[in-house]
BALUMRO-491702 format. One record per residue (C-alpha): x, y, z; residue in one letter. Coordinates in pm, 1 decimal, always signed. Each point is the difference from the previous one (the first is absolute). Last residue first. Example, Ala and Ser with C-alpha at 12.3 -4.5 7.8 and 13.67 -1.06 7.14 Angstrom:
% residues 2
        X        Y        Z r
  +1367.0   -106.0   +714.0 S
   -137.0   -344.0    +66.0 A
//
This chain:
% residues 423
        X        Y        Z r
   -294.7  +3983.7  +2326.4 S
   +158.7   +184.2   +295.0 L
   +266.9   -260.4    +75.9 T
   +142.3    -79.6   -348.0 W
    -15.5   +360.1   -121.0 I
   +163.6   +125.2   +316.3 K
   +347.6    +46.2   -158.9 D
   -161.4   +201.5   -283.1 V
    -72.7   +275.7   +260.9 N
   +143.8   +308.3   -139.4 K
   -101.3    -77.5   -374.3 L
   -369.0    -51.4    +93.0 V
     +5.0   +296.7   +234.7 D
   +115.8   +228.2   -282.6 D
   -294.8   -111.2   -226.5 E
   -246.9   +128.6   +244.7 N
   -371.5    -52.5    -98.9 E
    -88.3   -355.7    +42.1 K
   +269.3    -92.1   +246.1 H
   -129.3   -295.2   +204.7 F
   -175.3   -126.3   -322.4 M
   +328.5     -4.7   -169.1 F
   +137.8   -268.0   +230.2 Y
   -311.3   -218.2    -58.3 G
    +54.8    +53.5   -374.6 Q
   +373.9   -120.2    +45.7 V
   -110.5   -304.6   +200.3 Q
   -267.5   -102.9   -245.4 A
   +265.1    +41.6   -288.6 P
   +218.4   -255.0   +175.8 S
   +342.9    +58.2   +136.6 I
   +320.1   -207.8     -7.1 P
   +292.0   +121.0   +189.1 R
   +319.6   +141.6   -140.3 D
    -12.4   +297.6   +235.5 F
   +149.0   +204.6   -304.6 K
   -324.6    -73.7   -195.4 L
   -229.0   +217.4   +208.2 V
   +203.5   +312.6    -22.8 S
    +89.6    -44.8   -349.6 D
   -380.5    -47.9   -101.5 A
    -65.9   +327.8   +214.2 F
   +257.1   +189.0   -184.2 S
   -142.7    -96.1   -335.0 S
   -345.6    +86.6   +100.6 A
   +134.0   +333.1   +128.6 L
   +149.0   +100.5   -338.2 S
   -338.3    -86.5   -161.6 A
   -208.5   +151.3   +253.2 S
   +150.6   +348.8    -28.4 E
   -303.5   +160.3   -160.6 D
   -233.6   -157.5   +234.9 G
   -197.2   -323.0    -74.5 R
    +48.6   -206.3   +314.1 Y
   -195.9   -330.4    +35.4 F
    +18.8   -114.3   -364.6 R
   +360.2   +121.6    -35.7 L
    +98.6   -194.0   +321.9 F
   -153.0   -324.7   -140.9 M
   +182.9    +59.4   -335.7 L
   +341.5    +52.3   +167.3 E
    -27.6   -304.1   +233.0 L
   -129.6   -232.4   -296.4 Q
   +284.6   +112.3   -230.2 E
   +255.7    -91.2   +272.9 R
   -149.9   -335.4    +53.2 S
   -253.6    -95.3   +261.4 C
    -38.0   -346.0   +123.3 Y
   -152.1   -260.6   -224.6 G
   -293.9   -100.6   -242.8 I
   +143.7   -296.8   -183.4 Y
   -203.8    -87.9   -298.6 E
   -110.5   -325.6   -132.2 K
   -195.6    -39.2   -312.1 V
   -159.9   -320.5   -134.6 D
   -122.7   -163.9   +321.5 V
   -239.4   -279.9    -57.0 R
   +124.0    -90.5   -347.2 G
   +349.6    +50.8    +77.0 P
    +83.2   -155.2   +340.8 R
    -88.6   +195.9   +316.8 I
   -214.9   -270.1   +180.7 L
   +202.4   -290.7   -108.1 A
   +304.2   +145.3   +134.7 P
   -153.0    +11.9   +360.1 D
    +15.6   +327.5   +163.4 L
   +214.0    +71.0   +303.8 R
   +284.6   +142.0   -213.5 D
   -233.5   +264.6   -118.0 I
    -25.2   +156.0   +343.0 Y
   -202.9   +309.1    +33.9 N
   -270.5   -105.9   -229.0 T
   -250.2   +131.0   -261.2 T
   -202.1   -174.0   -243.8 M
   -187.6   +164.0   -313.6 F
   -241.0   -161.3   -207.7 L
   -120.9   +125.4   -330.7 I
   -280.8   -220.2   -161.2 R
   -149.0    -56.5   -337.3 A
    +18.6   -363.9    +61.4 E
   -132.0   -233.9   +256.0 T
   +152.0   -319.1   +147.3 S
   -167.7   -325.7    -45.3 A
   +283.4   -194.7   -166.1 V
   +247.2   +166.8   +249.4 G
   +212.2   +309.0     +9.5 D
   -103.5   +210.3   +297.2 L
   -287.2   -193.5   +134.3 C
   +203.1   -327.1    -50.8 N
   +280.3   +148.2   +214.6 L
   -226.9   +125.6   +267.4 L
   -153.5   -335.8    +33.2 G
   +339.0   -166.7    +10.2 S
    +85.6   +226.6   +297.8 F
   -319.5    -99.2   +168.9 T
   -261.8   +248.2   +104.2 V
   -188.6   -133.8   +328.9 R
   +247.3   +194.7   +230.2 N
   +123.4    -42.1   +354.7 L
    +85.0   -369.2    -51.1 G
   +241.1    +95.2   -263.8 E
   +232.7   +141.1   +260.9 Y
    +22.9   -314.1   +206.3 A
    +61.4   -203.7   -294.4 A
   +274.3   +237.9   -137.0 K
   +176.7    +17.6   +334.0 T
     -6.8   -376.3    +29.0 Q
   +102.7    -55.1   -379.8 A
   +313.7   +201.2    +25.5 N
    +56.0   +284.5   -241.7 D
    +57.0    -88.8   -366.0 E
   -378.7    +20.1    -76.1 R
    +47.8   +372.5    +49.3 S
   -244.3   +172.1   +236.9 I
   -337.9   +127.1    -81.2 F
   -215.7   +294.3   +117.1 A
   +254.1   +227.3   +141.3 A
   +228.8     -8.4   -310.1 D
   -305.3    +93.3   -200.4 V
    +21.9   +348.8   +173.3 D
   -264.1   +165.7   -218.3 E
   -199.2   -185.8   -262.5 L
   -154.6   +272.7   -221.3 L
   -232.6    -61.2   -297.1 I
     +3.3   +299.5   -236.4 I
   -343.9   +122.3   -154.4 S
   -128.0    +75.8   -330.0 Q
   -292.8   -258.6    +22.3 Q
    -87.1   -109.9   +328.1 P
   +130.9   -333.8   +149.6 A
   -237.1   -279.3    -86.2 V
   +274.6   -268.6    -89.6 S
   +240.8   +106.7   +277.3 L
   -276.8    -23.1   +260.9 L
   -102.1   -353.1   -138.7 H
   +351.4   -133.0    +36.6 N
    +38.9   +136.9   +342.9 L
   -341.7   -148.9    +99.7 R
    +97.0   -341.7   -121.8 D
   +343.9    +10.5   +168.8 D
   -151.8    +90.5   +316.7 S
    -25.1   +340.2   +190.7 L
   -177.3    -60.6   +339.0 G
   +247.4   +200.5   +205.8 R
   +171.1   +249.9   -199.4 E
   +386.5    -74.1    -42.1 S
    -14.9    +34.7   -378.0 L
   -123.1   +360.6    +37.5 N
   -136.6   +131.4   -327.9 L
    -12.5   +359.3    -88.2 V
   -169.3    +72.8   -335.8 C
   +108.7   +336.4   -130.6 I
   -188.0   +221.7   -239.4 G
   +147.6   +115.7   -329.9 F
    +28.6   +337.3   -143.3 E
   +339.3    -85.6   -144.2 L
   +177.9   +289.2   +172.9 E
   -217.6    -66.9   +319.2 G
    +80.3   -361.2    -11.9 A
   +379.7   +104.9    -17.4 L
    -29.9   +220.1   +289.2 A
   -149.2   -282.4   +226.3 T
   +262.6   -233.0   -129.3 I
   +280.0   +256.2    +75.8 F
   -135.2    +52.1   +351.0 S
     +5.2   -359.7    +63.3 S
   +362.4    -46.5    -98.9 K
   +119.9   +315.2   +131.8 G
   +326.6    -48.5   +196.1 C
   -148.4    -40.0   +361.7 G
    +86.0   -360.6    +52.8 P
   +294.5   -130.3   -185.7 P
    -24.9   -141.4   -350.5 G
   -202.5   -179.0   -257.1 H
   -259.3    +84.9   -242.5 L
   -135.5   -309.8   -185.5 L
   -193.7    +30.1   -320.4 Y
   -222.5   -247.5   -200.2 G
   -160.7    +32.8   -334.3 R
   -288.5   -176.2   -147.0 R
   -104.5    -84.3   -355.4 Y
    +96.3   -366.6    -21.7 P
   +223.8    -44.6   -317.8 I
   -144.9   -164.1   -293.1 G
   +220.5   +213.0   -237.8 R
   -286.1   +170.9   -172.7 D
   -186.2    +67.1   +331.7 R
   +304.1   +151.3   +173.8 Y
    +47.2   +243.8   -291.8 W
   -365.4    +71.0     -5.7 G
    -23.6   +113.5   +361.7 P
   +249.9   +274.6    -90.3 N
    -73.0   +348.1   +159.8 A
    -48.9   -126.6   +375.2 I
   +354.2   -182.0    -16.6 F
   +162.0   +298.3   -138.8 E
   -147.4   +237.7   +246.5 K
   +120.1   -240.8   +274.8 V
   +345.6    -17.3   -129.5 D
    +17.4   +370.0    -42.0 N
    -95.6    +67.3   +351.9 L
   +232.1   -253.1   +144.3 I
   +292.6   +116.7   -190.4 R
    -91.2   +384.8    +73.6 E
    -19.1    -57.2   +368.8 A
   +329.4   -173.1    +20.4 V
   +199.2   +240.5   -220.9 G
   +200.1   +200.4   +275.5 T
    -94.8   -125.1   +342.6 D
   -346.9    +48.3   +122.2 L
   -182.1   +318.6   +101.3 V
   -374.6    -40.9    +23.3 V
   -150.4   +333.1    -68.9 S
    +66.8    -33.2   -357.4 S
   -283.4   -271.4    -35.6 I
   -237.5   +266.0   +104.4 P
   -242.9   -144.1   +263.7 R
   -354.2    -38.4    -89.5 R
   -241.6   +119.1   +239.6 N
   -147.9   -270.7   +213.1 R
   -325.4   -184.8    -48.4 P
   -164.3    -41.3   +336.9 H
    +18.5   -312.7   +200.1 G
    +39.9   -330.9   -176.9 F
   -183.9    -74.5   -309.9 P
   -118.0   -353.3     +1.1 R
   +147.2   -306.9   -178.1 W
   -164.3   -341.8    -15.4 E
    -16.1   -347.5   +152.9 S
    -50.9   +120.7   +369.2 G
   +116.6   +345.4    +37.5 M
   +342.0    +57.7   -173.5 A
   +114.6   +364.3    +15.3 T
    +12.4   +260.3   -278.2 Y
   +167.9   +336.9    +13.2 M
   -129.7   +262.6   -259.8 I
   +239.0   +266.9   -133.2 T
   -143.1   +342.5    -60.9 K
    +14.8   +248.4   -280.5 G
   -348.4    -86.4   -110.3 E
   -184.2   -180.4   +265.4 H
   -321.9   +197.0    -30.0 K
    +33.6     +2.4   -376.3 K
    +29.2   -373.6     -0.2 L
   -315.8    -25.2   +191.0 A
   -193.9   +238.8   -234.7 M
   +124.6   -189.8   -298.8 Q
   -122.4   -318.6   +146.3 R
   -342.4   +154.3    +76.9 A
    -33.1   +132.8   -364.6 E
    +99.1   -343.5   -125.3 E
   -257.5   -165.4   +217.0 L
   -274.3   +254.3   -118.4 I
   +100.2    -40.9   -369.3 N
     -8.5   -380.4    +13.3 F
   -346.4    +32.9   +162.7 Y
   -112.0   +228.8   -285.9 M
   +133.8   -240.6   -258.9 E
   -242.8   -273.0   +123.6 K
   -270.7   +158.2   -203.2 N
   -317.3   -191.4    +44.4 R
   -235.8   +265.0   +141.1 G
   -143.6   +101.5   +338.5 F
   +238.4     +3.3   +287.4 A
    +93.3   -217.9   +293.9 T
   +336.1    +40.8   +211.2 L
    +60.3   -258.7   +274.1 T
   +253.6    +74.3   +287.2 V
   +112.2   -293.7   +202.9 T
   +112.9    -51.0   +351.1 E
   +115.8   -278.5   +220.8 W
    +53.2    +81.3   +367.8 P
   +353.8    +69.2    +82.1 V
   +299.1   -238.6   +102.6 G
   +204.2   +100.0   -290.5 M
   +104.2   -335.2   -169.7 H
   -303.1   -189.7   +152.2 L
   -258.3   +250.7   -148.7 D
   -263.4    -63.1   +253.6 L
   -374.4   -125.3    -39.6 T
   -259.8    +29.6   +265.1 Q
     -9.6   +383.5    -12.3 K
    -44.8     +5.5   -378.9 E
    +37.7   +350.7   -129.1 R
   -188.1   +133.4   -295.9 T
    +47.5   +330.0   -209.0 R
   -273.3    +49.3   -270.0 E
    +50.3   +246.1   -255.8 V
   -272.2    +80.1   -252.5 R
   +129.1   +181.2   -323.2 I
   -184.4   +271.4   -179.5 W
   +125.0    +33.8   -369.2 T
    +46.8   +324.2   -192.4 R
   +354.2    +40.1    +92.0 G
    +31.1   -184.6   +319.8 Y
   -270.7    +83.9   +243.2 R
     -9.4    -90.0   +371.3 F
   -226.0   -224.5   +212.2 F
    +83.4   -149.0   +355.4 H
   -102.1   -313.5   +188.6 T
   +129.3   -123.2   +319.9 G
   +340.4    -40.2   +182.2 V
   +166.9   +339.7     +6.9 S
   +119.2   +205.7   -300.2 P
   +355.6   +147.6    +50.9 I
   +116.2   +298.4   +209.7 F
   +353.7    +62.0    +27.8 D
   +127.8   +183.3   +309.9 Y
   +344.6   +150.7     +2.3 K
   +184.8    +84.4   +319.2 T
   +314.1   +215.6    -72.2 K
   +317.8    -52.7   +170.8 I
   +238.1   +297.5    +21.3 R
   +359.6    -24.5   -139.2 G
    -20.2   +295.5   -226.2 T
     +6.3   -220.0   -303.3 D
   -320.2   -149.4   +106.6 K
    -47.2   -344.5   +172.6 Q
   -337.0   -165.6    -82.6 E
   -220.4   -192.8   +249.0 F
   -296.8   -218.9    -85.9 S
   -355.9    -37.1   +104.0 T
   -232.7   -195.8   -226.5 E
   -377.1    +94.1    +51.2 V
   -308.4   -186.5    -99.0 S
   -286.5   +186.1   -167.0 L
   -387.5     +2.7    -45.1 H
   -110.1   +340.1   -113.1 Q
    +74.7    -49.8   -372.5 T
    +47.0   +321.3   -193.8 Q
   +336.6    -68.4   -119.3 R
    -88.9   -347.4   -119.5 A
   +199.1     -7.3   -315.6 G
   +326.9   +166.5    -77.4 K
   +190.8    +41.3   +324.4 E
   -158.0   -250.7   +225.0 T
    -75.0   -248.2   -281.9 I
   +349.2    +24.3   -107.3 W
   +131.0    -55.6   +352.2 Q
   -217.0   -329.4    +41.9 L
    +95.8   -108.5   -358.9 L
   +376.5    +25.1    +83.6 W
    -54.7   -167.9   +336.3 Q
   -158.6   -312.9   -177.1 Y
   +233.3    +19.7   -313.5 S
   +245.8   -258.0   +135.7 K
   -266.2   -254.6    +67.1 D
    -38.9   -157.3   +338.7 R
   -272.7   +248.2    +91.9 C
   -225.8   -159.7   -271.8 P
   -105.2   +203.8   -292.3 V
   -338.3   -102.1   -170.6 E
    -95.4   +166.4   -335.4 L
   -360.4     -1.1   -114.8 T
   -150.9    +65.9   -344.9 I
   -366.9    +49.1    -76.6 M
   -192.9    -57.4   -319.8 Y
    +48.8   -350.0    -70.7 H
    +44.7   -196.5   +321.8 R
   -210.0   +257.2   +189.9 R
   -287.5    +26.2   -225.0 F
    -22.4   -370.7    -30.0 F
     -8.7    -31.4   +365.4 I
   -258.2   +276.4    +34.4 L
   -205.9   -165.6   -286.9 S
     +4.7   -341.1   +181.1 G
   -104.3   +153.7   +333.0 Q
   -268.3   +218.9   -171.5 L
   -138.3   -306.7   -188.1 G
    +22.2   -221.9   +319.7 K
   -210.5   +267.4   +186.4 R
   -245.6    +28.2   -296.2 L
    -47.4   -379.2    -11.1 I
    -61.1    -12.6   +365.1 A
   -236.6   +308.4     +2.2 A
   -193.2   -188.1   -298.6 G
    -27.8   -329.7   +178.4 A
   -112.1   +174.7   +334.6 G
   -271.2   +213.1   -190.9 I
   -114.8   -303.5   -203.3 G
    -21.0   -219.0   +306.1 F
   -208.1   +251.7   +184.1 L
   -210.4    +45.9   -296.1 G
    -58.5   -381.2    -21.2 F
    -79.9    -36.0   +351.1 G
   -260.3   +284.4     -7.3 A
   -160.3   -135.5   -336.1 G
    -14.0   -356.0   +146.4 F
   -177.1   +111.7   +323.0 Y
   -232.2   +233.0   -189.7 P
   -125.1   -263.9   -235.3 N
   -114.8   +172.2   -317.3 D
   +327.6    -78.4   -172.1 S
    -41.0   -365.8    +91.2 L
   -356.9    +10.1   -189.7 S
   +163.5   +138.4   -312.3 S
   +258.0   -262.2     +4.4 L
   -274.8   -269.6     +8.2 Y
   -200.5   +169.0   -261.5 D
   +297.3    +13.0   -227.3 I
    +84.4   -366.3    +82.7 L
   -349.9   -102.1   -113.4 T
   -266.4   -128.8   +227.3 M
//
């Protein structure tokens, strides 16, 4: 029997034919499935583009708001974020922002359809914020990455426009900075009345520093600037820094050196990752550290309350690993309590005394509260009446006194002797 006759006889066998047929069908289905999977993988790799944005990324909230405003307006699956906004009338308005909820959404950008998938992992937490880990994934046909750059830039511009004319306050959360509270309306720098020339000197120095990074680089000088405002309480140190940030269109990163859990390493990290265009503010530094010239027993007892060491702070401000492109302000009520090493040049480049009211301050504050035709002469009389008591008075006391007599200039002049008790 030849080979051909043998194969012919096998083909006539019904058992063999059935088994071979089933095998062929199964093999063909497996090959088809593998081919489809491979084709899909190839297609996704080369003809689809995906962008994943984790919740830790700064653009995460920008993107969610942008998708809400520009993209998935027709989606029926929403999450709500409730906030409160104070109007100029003094009334509080409740505001509801709807953002895409967890799930899948579709929207069109230009001529391209984009699939948005927002996922939340209940078993995984963002350790810095204590909330479930989330991601937003955008998937679209094509190979043009420029589309995602445009989307992120539009989202950023939308967020900037939303905060236009406002000052953002940041606070340290874990190893990063987070916005604290709602953005505040920028305070005009002219609304903070300091002694003659003080505000102008500081403002001009900061602007000169910002405008000349190349000057520092060419001379090998670290590009950072430190300021110390010292003087009695209530004289406008913190208020001026807030107004200065508004004038420069900067944010403010408030750092409490006495915070429990703040270590040298974390302090150095926070200073190095501070948001761009922001002022780092260390308030009341005299309360965080005592001079090394004080007795050792008191020093040891105090240092036990805080994990940040004095040497660690000095190295963060002006050490080998300290960051550049930084503006840092410190305030204190008692400059004599500060260690000389903390306020030496290089760590503190500009020191300004913010003190009690001078004649010019008293007159200018009066004119800002009362703007009648005779206010100029009344302002001079008010300054004379206050100064004749020969007692120091802070701008906070003067402002508190004016608040008792908002509408009546005559009462302000008649009751000057009560300014130290009413305010």
